[in-house]
N, C-alpha and C positions, 0 to 999 in steps of 0.2 A: 481386201481389208480397207475399211474406211477410217481415216485418221483425222482428228482435229489436232492442229499444232498451235502452240502459244509461245509468246515471248513476254516474260515479265520485264517491265521497264520502269526505270527511275532515273531521269536526267541522263539519257544515253544518246543524245543527238549525234555524238561523235561516232557511234558504232552502228546504229540501228539499220541504216539503209542496206549495206551488204548482207546483214543477217537475214532480213526479210527476203531479199532477192535469192539468197541461197536456198531458202525453203521453197520458194516458188519454182526453182529450177530442179527440184528433186525428180529422180527417175520414177519414184512412187510419190506423186504429188499429194499433199494433204487436201482433204475436202474443204477445209477452211483454215484460216490463220487468225488467231485472236491476239490482239495487242492488249496486254493487261497493264494499264498505266497506273502507277502507284503514287500519284500526286506530283508528276514531273513539273518543273518550273522552267524548263528550257524548250528547245524546238523539237523535242521528240515526237509529239503528236502531229505537228505540221509535216514532218518528214514521212511518218508512217501513213498519214492519210492520203499520200500520193499512190499508195499500193492497194490492191484488192484485198483488204483485210477488214476485220471487225474490231473496232476499238471499244474497250470497256475501261472506264476510268473510275478510280477511287478518288473521292473528294479530298482525302488527306492521305498521308503516307502511313500505310498499315503494316508494311514489311513484306518480305518475300514469301513467307508461308501463307499469308492471307491472299497474296496475288495468285499463288498456285491454286488455292481453294476456289478462288473466283473463276479461274480458268476451267477447272473440273466441273464446277456448277453450271457453267454456260456452254460447255462443249457439246456439240450435237452428235458426235460419233462415240462408238464404244471403246476406241483406243485414243489415247491422248499423249501427244509428244510435246516435250518442252525443249527449248534452246535458249540459253542465256543471250542477252542482247549484245554481248561483246565477243561472241564466237561465231564463226562461219563454218557451216557443215559442207562436206563434200557431197557430190550429186547423188550418190547411192546410199547416203546415211540412213534415211527412213527405210529403204528397201532392205538393207542389211538388218536393221533392228527388228523389222516386222517378222523376219523368219523365225525368231525364237518364240514369238507369241502365238504361233500355230498350235503349240502345245498348251492346252488349257491350264496346266499346272503352273505355267510361267506367268507371273504377274507383271514383270517389267524387264526391260533390257536397256543397256547403255553401252557406249563405246568410248573411244579414246579422245582426250583433249590434249592437243599438241601446242605448245607455246610458240607463237610466231616471232616474238620479240624477246631476245636475251642479250642484247648488245650493251645495255646499261647495267650498272651494279644492281639497281633496284629490280629490274626485270629478271636478271640472272638469279638473284636471291629468291624472288617469287617462284620462278620455275623450279628451283632446287628444293624449296621447303614448303611450298603451298600447291604443289602439283596434284592433279586428280587422275593421272593416267595410270591404269593398272597393268600396262605392259602389252606384249604382243601375242599372248596366248588366250584362247577362249576360256572363260571361267563360268561354271554353273554353280551358283551359290545356293546352298541349303543351310538351314539352321543346324548347328550354332557357328557357322563361319563368321570370322570378324570382318570379312570383306563387305563393302557396300558399293552401290552404284553412285557415280558422281551426280550431283544435282544440276550440273551445267547443261546436260542434255540427256534425255531419256524418253522411253516410250512405255507407257503403262496401260494396263487393262483397267478401264474406268471402274468397273464393278468391283474389282479387288481393292482398289484404293478406297472406295466408298465403304466396303465391309470393315476395313480397319480404322475408319474414322477420319480419313483424309490427313492433311498436314496439320501438325500441332502449331497453332499460331503463337504459342508462348515463345517459340524460338525465333520469331521474326525473320532474321536475315542469315542465320547460321544454324547448322545442325538439323534443320527441318528435314533435309534429305536423308541423313543418316538415321534419324528417328523413324521415318516412314519405312525405309528399307528393313530396319530391325523388326518392326511390327508385322510387315508382310511375311518375313521369314519365319517369325514365331507362329504366324497363323498357318504355316504349312505350305506357303507358296515358294516357288523357285524364282530366282533372278538370274539373268544371263548377261555377262560382259562379252561383247563381240568386238575384237580389236579391228575388224574390217570397217566398222562404222566410225569414221574419223571426223573430228571437228578441230578447227584451228582457233586458238585463243588470240584475240587481237588486242587484249588489254596491254596498256603501258603504264607503269607505275613510277612514282617518285619515291624517294627514301621515306618521306613521312607517310605516304599512302600505304606502302608495303608494310611498314612497322605497325600501323593501325590495323590493317587487314590481318596481320599475323596474330594480334591480340584477340580479335573477334573470332578468328578461325579456331583457336584453341580454347576459347572460353568454356564451352560446355564440357569438353574433355576434362579440363581441370576441375570444373564444378562437380561432375559425377564421380571423379576420383577423389574427391574430398579436399582438393587444393584450396578451396575458399572457406573451408571450415576453420582454417588458421592462416589468416592472410600474411602475418609476418613470415611464416615458413614459405608461403607461396612467393613472397618477395625475394627471400634468400634463394629459392630455386631459380628465379629469373636470372640471377647472376651466374649461378652454376651452369644453367643451360646455355647462356651466352658464351661462357668460357669453352664449353664443349664445341660449340659451333666455330668459334675462332680457331681452336686447335685443328679441327677438321679442315677448315678453309686454308689454313697455312699448309697443312699436309697435302692438300689438293692443288696448291699453287693458285688459290683464289683470293689473293690478298686484297683485291679491290672490294671484297665483301666485308672486310674487317671493320670498316667504318659503320656499316649497318649493324653488325654484331655488337659493337661497342655501345651503340645508342639504344639497342633493343631493351636491355634490362631496366634502364632508367625510365623509358616511356611506359613499358608494361607495368612497372611497379607503381608509377603515378596513376595509371588507370585502375590497377588493382586496389589501391588505397581509396581512390574516388568511389569505386564500386562498394568497397567495404563500409564506407560511411554514408552511403546513399540510402534513401528510403526504399529503393527498388532491390535491395539485397535479398537474395533468395534464401529460403531456410537451409540450414546445414543438412547434408546428406549422410546417410549411414553407409559410408564407403567401405570397400574391401580393405582389410588390414595391409595387404601387400601394396595396394595402390597408395594408401596413406603414407607408407614407409618411404616412398620415393621423394617425398617432400622434406624428409629429415636430412641434415648434413651427414656425411659419411660416418663419422665416429658414433653418432647416435643410432644409425642404421645397424652398424656392427654390434653395438650393445644390445639393441632390440633383438637381433638374431640370436645372440648368446642367451638372452633371457628366455626366448622362445624354446631353444633347445633344452635349457635347464628345466623348464616347466613340463617338458614331455618325458623327462627321465623318471 
């Protein structure tokens, strides 16, 4: 099996060297490594150019989804592997992932992402709430499973990705991986999670960066559930969700995380309101009634349930 591997990059000089080296050291080495630079302004390209890689540059920052499409468009092999710039794979990562794609009905495979840094409150919060690890058991995904492969590292059949239209660049830096997985599954392909294929997350966050990442992480989930159809209700939910996290962290003796929990709803509400009044606000979605109900305060949810029962009588 011949594999093209790529690393999407944007200002990642802090991480890129060990990420490239880990791909070069694979027991099943890729035929080529593509560095997709999305308009970096730091030393990313200078560091990457020291390795036997092919560098493809975007003149401006287009987003992660566009970078992934650029990789697939330029890959020379029939199988294309991705690894985020801030993660380092173990030596048998590609070998493990390739085993699933012997089956022509499997469009892609992915493995575990283990957080290497959890010592600070910000890193611990990220590991707890923004993790992409699906556990220690192999999972074969078929539609309509809600499970998806993580975008941080995966191996895909190039032909299958092309058949479903590639990555949707509308999503820029988040949700593009979830969306691709859903379209592949709906098209009848299988996806495989193999826990033996392991990568180590080298990212280190600050309080401000993890709060910002959390907002981006959940944006499209809230959007498709109708959360942005009524932004005042979304703002109220920010505070309810923060309270739930605080209660859980107190219960788990994670009191160092309470400071982040307390800042979260204020920052997220600010960005929600900015989005709500921006020219880039997306059209309202026709969301499921049950999804919409979760944005209502508890008394209104109870009233809505009673009205629903009365209507069925």
